[in-house]
C-alpha positions as CSV (number, residue, x, y, z in Angstrom):
1,M,1.7,-11.1,13.4
2,V,4.2,-10.6,10.5
3,P,7.7,-10.1,11.9
4,I,8.9,-6.6,11.4
5,Q,11.9,-7.8,9.4
6,N,9.5,-9.3,6.8
7,L,7.2,-6.3,6.6
8,Y,9.4,-4.6,4.1
9,Y,9.0,-7.4,1.6
10,L,5.3,-7.6,2.2
11,L,4.8,-3.9,1.7
12,C,7.1,-3.7,-1.4
13,Y,5.2,-6.5,-3.2
14,A,1.8,-5.2,-2.0
15,W,2.6,-1.8,-3.6
16,N,3.9,-3.5,-6.8
17,R,7.5,-2.5,-6.4
18,L,10.4,-4.9,-6.0
19,P,12.5,-4.4,-2.9
20,E,15.5,-2.1,-3.6
21,P,18.8,-3.8,-3.0
22,D,20.4,-1.0,-1.0
23,A,17.3,-0.6,1.2
24,L,17.3,-4.4,1.7
25,L,20.8,-4.3,3.1
26,T,20.1,-1.6,5.6
27,T,16.7,-3.0,6.5
28,E,17.9,-6.6,7.2
29,A,20.9,-5.3,9.2
30,T,18.7,-3.1,11.5
31,A,16.8,-4.5,14.5
32,F,13.4,-2.7,14.4
33,H,11.3,-2.8,17.5
34,R,8.2,-1.2,16.1
35,P,6.6,-1.0,12.7
36,L,6.8,2.8,12.8
37,E,10.6,2.5,13.0
38,L,10.6,0.4,9.8
39,L,8.3,2.9,8.0
40,A,10.4,5.9,9.0
41,H,13.5,4.1,7.9
42,V,12.0,3.1,4.5
43,L,10.7,6.7,4.1
44,A,14.1,8.2,4.9
45,T,15.9,5.8,2.5
46,G,13.5,6.5,-0.3
47,T,13.6,10.2,0.2
48,R,17.4,10.2,0.2
49,R,17.3,8.4,-3.2
50,L,14.7,10.9,-4.5
51,L,16.8,13.8,-3.5
52,R,19.8,12.3,-5.3
53,Q,17.7,11.9,-8.4
54,G,16.4,15.4,-8.1
55,L,12.9,16.5,-6.9
56,E,10.2,16.8,-9.6
57,N,9.5,20.4,-10.6
58,A,6.0,21.7,-11.4
59,Y,4.3,25.0,-11.7
60,S,2.8,26.3,-8.5
61,E,0.9,29.5,-7.9
62,R,2.6,32.3,-5.8
63,Q,1.5,35.6,-4.5
64,E,3.7,38.4,-3.3
65,D,4.4,42.1,-3.6
66,L,7.0,42.9,-6.2
67,G,8.8,45.9,-7.6
68,E,7.9,44.9,-11.1
69,L,4.8,43.5,-12.7
70,R,4.8,39.7,-13.0
71,G,1.8,37.5,-13.9
72,R,-1.5,39.0,-12.8
73,L,-1.8,42.3,-10.9
74,L,-4.0,42.1,-7.9
75,L,-5.3,45.7,-7.7
76,A,-7.4,45.5,-4.5
77,P,-4.7,44.3,-2.1
78,S,-2.2,46.6,-3.8
79,L,-4.4,49.7,-3.2
80,S,-5.3,48.7,0.4
81,R,-1.6,48.5,1.3
82,D,-0.8,51.7,-0.7
83,L,1.9,49.9,-2.6
84,L,1.4,51.6,-6.0
85,R,2.7,54.9,-4.7
86,R,5.9,53.2,-3.7
87,G,6.3,51.5,-7.1
88,R,5.3,48.1,-5.9
89,A,2.3,45.8,-6.4
90,V,0.8,42.5,-5.3
91,C,1.1,40.0,-8.1
92,R,0.0,36.4,-8.6
93,Y,2.0,34.2,-10.9
94,D,3.0,30.7,-11.7
95,E,6.5,29.6,-10.9
96,L,8.3,26.4,-12.0
97,G,10.0,24.8,-9.0
98,P,10.0,21.8,-6.6
99,A,7.2,23.1,-4.4
100,T,4.8,20.4,-5.6
101,P,2.0,19.0,-3.4
102,F,3.9,15.7,-3.2
103,N,7.2,17.2,-2.1
104,R,5.5,19.4,0.4
105,L,3.6,16.5,1.9
106,L,6.8,14.4,2.0
107,L,8.6,17.2,3.8
108,G,5.6,17.6,6.2
109,T,5.7,13.9,7.0
110,L,9.4,14.0,7.8
111,L,8.8,17.0,10.0
112,H,6.1,15.0,11.8
113,L,8.4,12.0,12.3
114,G,11.3,14.1,13.5
115,A,9.2,15.0,16.6
116,V,8.2,11.4,17.5
117,R,10.2,10.5,20.6
118,R,9.5,6.8,20.3
119,L,11.8,6.7,17.2
120,P,15.5,6.0,17.9
121,A,17.6,9.1,18.2
122,P,19.9,8.3,15.3
123,L,16.9,7.8,13.0
124,R,15.4,11.1,14.1
125,H,18.8,12.7,13.5
126,D,18.9,11.3,9.9
127,I,15.4,12.6,9.3
128,R,16.4,16.1,10.4
129,I,19.4,16.1,8.1
130,L,17.1,15.0,5.2
131,R,14.7,17.9,5.9
132,R,17.5,20.4,5.5
133,R,18.3,19.1,2.1
134,F,14.9,20.2,0.7
135,P,15.0,23.5,-1.2
136,A,13.8,26.5,0.9
137,T,10.9,27.1,-1.5
138,V,9.3,23.8,-0.4
139,E,7.1,24.5,2.5
140,P,5.9,21.5,4.5
141,T,2.3,20.4,4.3
142,P,1.0,18.9,7.6
143,L,0.2,15.2,7.3
144,S,-3.6,14.9,7.0
145,L,-6.2,12.9,5.1
146,S,-7.2,15.8,2.9
147,A,-3.5,16.4,1.9
148,L,-3.2,12.7,1.1
149,R,-6.3,12.7,-1.0
150,M,-5.2,15.7,-3.0
151,V,-1.8,14.2,-3.8
152,R,-3.5,10.8,-4.6
153,R,-5.5,12.5,-7.3
154,Q,-2.3,13.3,-9.2
155,R,-1.6,9.6,-9.7
156,R,2.1,9.3,-8.8
157,S,4.3,6.5,-10.2
158,G,7.6,4.8,-9.5
159,L,9.4,5.7,-6.3
160,E,7.0,8.6,-5.6
161,A,4.0,6.2,-5.6
162,F,5.9,3.9,-3.2
163,L,6.8,6.7,-0.8
164,L,3.2,8.0,-0.9
165,N,2.0,4.6,0.2
166,V,4.5,4.7,3.1
167,V,3.2,8.2,4.0
168,E,-0.4,7.0,4.0
169,L,0.4,4.0,6.2
170,I,2.1,6.3,8.7
171,H,-1.0,8.5,8.7
172,R,-3.3,5.4,9.2
173,S,-1.1,4.3,12.1
174,A,-1.3,7.6,13.9
175,L,-3.8,8.2,16.7
176,P,-4.5,11.6,18.3
177,E,-3.4,12.1,21.9
178,A,-6.1,12.3,24.4
179,T,-4.6,15.6,25.7
180,A,-5.1,17.2,22.3
181,T,-1.6,18.8,22.5
182,G,-1.0,18.2,18.8
183,R,1.2,15.2,19.4
184,A,0.5,11.8,18.0
185,R,0.9,8.3,19.2
186,F,1.2,5.3,16.9
187,R,-0.5,2.0,16.9
188,D,0.9,-1.2,15.4
189,F,-0.9,-1.4,12.1
190,R,-0.4,-5.2,12.1
191,R,-3.3,-5.4,14.5
192,D,-5.6,-3.8,11.9
193,E,-7.0,-7.0,10.4
194,R,-8.8,-5.2,7.6
195,L,-5.7,-3.3,6.5
196,M,-3.5,-6.4,6.8
197,A,-6.0,-8.4,4.8
198,Q,-5.7,-5.9,2.0
199,L,-2.0,-5.9,2.1
200,F,-1.8,-9.7,2.2
201,E,-4.1,-10.0,-0.8
202,A,-2.1,-7.5,-2.8
203,F,1.2,-9.0,-1.7
204,V,0.3,-12.5,-2.9
205,R,-1.1,-11.3,-6.2
206,N,1.8,-9.0,-7.1
207,F,4.4,-11.5,-5.9
208,Y,3.1,-14.0,-8.5
209,R,2.9,-11.2,-11.1
210,L,6.6,-10.2,-10.6
211,E,8.3,-13.5,-9.7
212,Q,7.0,-16.1,-12.2
213,H,6.4,-16.1,-15.9
214,R,4.2,-19.1,-16.6
215,F,0.9,-17.7,-15.6
216,R,-1.0,-14.5,-16.4
217,V,-1.9,-13.0,-13.1
218,R,-4.9,-10.7,-12.4
219,S,-8.0,-10.2,-10.3
220,E,-11.0,-11.5,-12.2
221,T,-14.7,-10.9,-12.2
222,I,-16.7,-14.2,-12.6
223,A,-20.1,-14.1,-14.1
224,W,-22.8,-16.2,-12.5
225,Q,-23.9,-19.2,-14.6
226,A,-27.6,-18.3,-13.9
227,A,-30.8,-17.5,-15.7
228,A,-33.6,-15.2,-14.6
229,D,-36.9,-13.7,-15.9
230,S,-35.2,-10.3,-16.4
231,A,-31.8,-8.6,-16.5
232,A,-32.8,-6.6,-13.5
233,D,-33.1,-9.8,-11.5
234,L,-29.7,-10.9,-12.6
235,A,-28.2,-7.6,-11.6
236,L,-29.1,-8.3,-8.0
237,L,-26.7,-11.2,-7.8
238,P,-23.6,-10.3,-5.8
239,A,-20.3,-9.8,-7.7
240,M,-17.8,-12.6,-7.7
241,I,-14.3,-11.1,-7.9
242,T,-11.3,-13.3,-7.3
243,D,-8.3,-12.1,-5.2
244,T,-5.9,-13.7,-7.6
245,T,-6.4,-15.7,-10.8
246,L,-3.4,-17.4,-12.3
247,E,-4.0,-18.6,-15.9
248,A,-1.9,-20.6,-18.4
249,P,-3.2,-22.4,-21.5
250,D,-3.3,-25.7,-19.7
251,R,-4.0,-24.7,-16.1
252,K,-6.1,-22.1,-14.2
253,I,-5.8,-21.4,-10.5
254,I,-8.3,-19.3,-8.5
255,L,-6.4,-18.3,-5.3
256,D,-8.3,-16.7,-2.5
257,T,-6.3,-15.1,0.4
258,K,-7.8,-15.0,3.9
259,Y,-5.9,-13.0,6.6
260,Y,-7.3,-14.9,9.6
261,A,-5.6,-16.1,12.9
262,A,-6.4,-19.7,11.9
263,A,-7.6,-21.7,9.0
264,L,-9.7,-23.9,11.3
265,R,-12.4,-22.9,13.9
266,P,-13.7,-25.0,16.8
267,R,-17.2,-26.2,16.4
268,Y,-18.9,-28.7,18.8
269,D,-15.5,-29.6,20.3
270,Q,-14.0,-30.3,16.8
271,Q,-11.9,-28.2,14.4
272,K,-13.6,-27.3,11.2
273,L,-12.8,-25.4,8.1
274,I,-14.4,-21.9,7.9
275,S,-17.5,-22.6,5.8
276,P,-18.1,-19.2,4.2
277,H,-14.5,-19.2,2.8
278,L,-15.0,-22.7,1.3
279,Y,-18.4,-21.9,-0.1
280,Q,-17.0,-18.8,-1.7
281,L,-14.2,-20.6,-3.5
282,Y,-16.6,-23.4,-4.5
283,A,-18.9,-20.8,-6.1
284,Y,-16.0,-19.4,-8.0
285,L,-15.1,-22.8,-9.3
286,Q,-18.6,-23.8,-10.3
287,N,-19.3,-20.6,-12.2
288,Q,-15.9,-20.4,-13.9
289,P,-15.8,-21.4,-17.6
290,V,-12.6,-22.9,-18.7
291,A,-11.0,-23.3,-22.1
292,P,-10.7,-26.7,-23.7
293,G,-7.8,-28.7,-22.3
294,Q,-7.5,-26.3,-19.3
295,A,-7.5,-27.7,-15.8
296,L,-9.2,-25.6,-13.1
297,E,-8.3,-25.7,-9.4
298,G,-8.7,-23.6,-6.3
299,I,-6.5,-22.6,-3.4
300,L,-7.4,-21.0,0.0
301,L,-4.3,-19.4,1.4
302,Y,-4.0,-18.3,5.1
303,P,-1.1,-17.0,7.1
304,A,0.1,-19.6,9.5
305,A,-0.6,-18.0,12.9
306,A,-2.2,-20.6,15.2
307,Q,-1.4,-23.7,13.2
308,A,-0.1,-25.0,9.9
309,V,-2.6,-26.6,7.6
310,D,-2.2,-28.3,4.2
311,L,-5.4,-30.0,3.1
312,R,-6.4,-31.3,-0.4
313,Y,-9.8,-32.1,-1.7
314,T,-11.7,-32.6,-4.9
315,L,-14.9,-30.5,-4.8
316,G,-17.3,-30.4,-7.8
317,G,-14.7,-32.2,-9.9
318,H,-11.9,-29.6,-9.2
319,P,-8.8,-30.0,-7.0
320,V,-8.9,-27.7,-4.0
321,R,-6.1,-27.0,-1.6
322,I,-6.4,-25.2,1.8
323,V,-3.0,-24.3,3.0
324,T,-1.1,-21.9,5.3
325,I,2.1,-20.0,4.7
326,D,4.4,-19.1,7.5
327,L,5.2,-15.4,7.3
328,A,7.5,-15.6,10.3
329,Q,10.1,-17.7,8.4
330,P,13.0,-16.1,6.5
331,W,12.0,-14.4,3.3
332,P,13.7,-16.9,1.0
333,A,11.5,-19.7,2.5
334,I,8.4,-17.5,2.1
335,A,9.2,-16.9,-1.6
336,A,9.9,-20.6,-2.2
337,D,6.7,-21.7,-0.5
338,L,4.6,-19.3,-2.6
339,L,6.3,-20.5,-5.8
340,G,5.8,-24.1,-4.7
341,L,2.1,-23.6,-4.5
342,V,1.7,-23.1,-8.2
343,E,4.3,-25.6,-9.5
């Protein structure tokens, strides 16, 4: 599994945001024992920065009984409570303020984390202090899938988008207690292979997008070099979408990431490459048109868990490399190894 100290780098690049220098200093100086501690620390650090910048304001709907008319008069509740005789009325109006869905969800997540006893006491204390810095008009929204989806629809950017990703990962790491007391226990999300595969793929693609300038970096859809009797038959072919394509005028690299425990599997008392992975990359290379003078090559990249591998072949006339990267080594070595792959 990825060491907790390296998770911050992986998450930052996966979410397309360079690590913040001040957050790096505190993250590298702190010994985290569980991923939840790292997530809570990152959320607290980012929230503190957000509060210094000033929370975003937006119009939100409010309803209350007032001594003067404001917005829309709600006659039915005003009459049922006999407010009009006392010179009051129930009004519904829009008010500009920090009570946005994002700010409310952020506060609700901090409230949730402050009650998690597995977090270190100093961290829970910092979180409680942060909660008190929110304006009184911001009421917490409980952390839930529906609340996350509503805020996701608003398409946040910058620091807010990063913090929303942290909030979502905290939610995905939480499991309900069997006693149904309302408390939550947390699992180590590094054991979720599907989630980690998504993070690993995004981490590698965005690292190259941010840290080098020779190649254009993207995920690419490759069309089959195929013919059929009808367009409907062609439409049945599965889509070929690369994890990462790096392209320069003279060189094109199709890089596929595979988050597996090992790049080799035992078969008949021998270690063999994982055939579906190799077949997939081979299909990408055989169906990929290239510009004149452009060399095409492929890379299968695995995290080095069980063993280190660095194999080179020529398949279908194209260089292919199957290689692992050690995510347990210090971050500068990880960055150097990734850049070395495309030199």
